[in-house]
N, C-alpha and C positions, 0 to 999 in steps of 0.2 A: 296728524291732529287740532295742533296751533293755530294752521291758516286757518281751517272750517272754524274758527270757537271768533276769531280775535274776524273772520267776515262775518259771521249773523250778529256778533254785538256793531258789527258798525252797521252792516242794514237796517238790525233794531235802534239804534243809536243810542245802545250801550254802553258803560265802562267797563273792560278788562282789569284782569285780578291777577297776580300772581296767584301762582297756588303750587304745594306739594304734594304728593299722594305720603306718606312716611308710616312705614310698620316697624322702623329701628334708628337706633339716632345715627349709628357710624356702619359707615361700606362695613365696613369689618365687620357690624355682628349680620351679616346677613346667613352667612351659614349655622351659626348661631336659632338665627329666626326658619332657618330651613327647617330646619328639628322639630325645633316649638310645634311649627304645621302644621305639622308628624305627626306630634304627640298630640296632640289635639281630633289630629281626621282618621286615628288610626290607620296610619302608611307609613311605610319604609321611601330611604331617596333613595331606594333600584327602584320604586315603587311609579312605572312611565303618567299611569295618571290623574297623580298626589297632585292635590294645591300650586303651587308656587305664583310666586311673585318674582320678579327681575334685581337683579345688586342696586338697581336706581330707583327702589323704594325707599333708603334712609334722609335724612334729615339735611338738608345741601345748605352750605353758605349759602354770603350774599355773592361773592362773584359767583358764585358755580350758577344759584337766581340770575345771576346779572350776563351771564352763559348763554344761558333755557335762553332767554327773552330780549335779545337782541336785537333780536325784529321788533321787540313788544317794549317801547323805557316805558308807556305808557299805564306801564298793565303796575309791574314794579314801585313807579311810582302811585297808582292806586291801593298798592299791595299798603305799601305805608305809612297813608293818610288812614287805613284800615289805621292798623296798628296803631299809630297814635292815639288814637281816639277809646282803647282798648285799655281795662285799668284796673289790671291782676295785680292777687297780693296771696300768695302762697307760702302757707304760717311752715315755721319749718319746722315744729316740735308736736306731739302727735299727732292722731291717727286722721288720716285727709278720707272719708267716707261721706258720704251722700247723705244729703235731712228725709226717712219716710215723709211720705206725706199718707196722711188715713183715709180714705174711704168708707165712706159709709156702706153697708150693706144693707 
């Protein structure tokens, strides 16, 4: 998968970034996530046709991402450049709810 995306990026002269599809924070949260998916989709763990993820959908460390993208180091560098441009501060007190937009009827 990485190789095909990397070839396409080279062909189109596009930068490559390292990303990771995260559904839970730690690898050991996998089972709890599976149970949550079953609850959300009204299935059971024994259901062979239920929605599934792999144990790899957790938030990986910089070392783990480095190992995944060892053959494409520029992807890690590009991701770091993007992260440096992001300035986000999450307030630690109170509720964090989205602002609603009023729509004309």
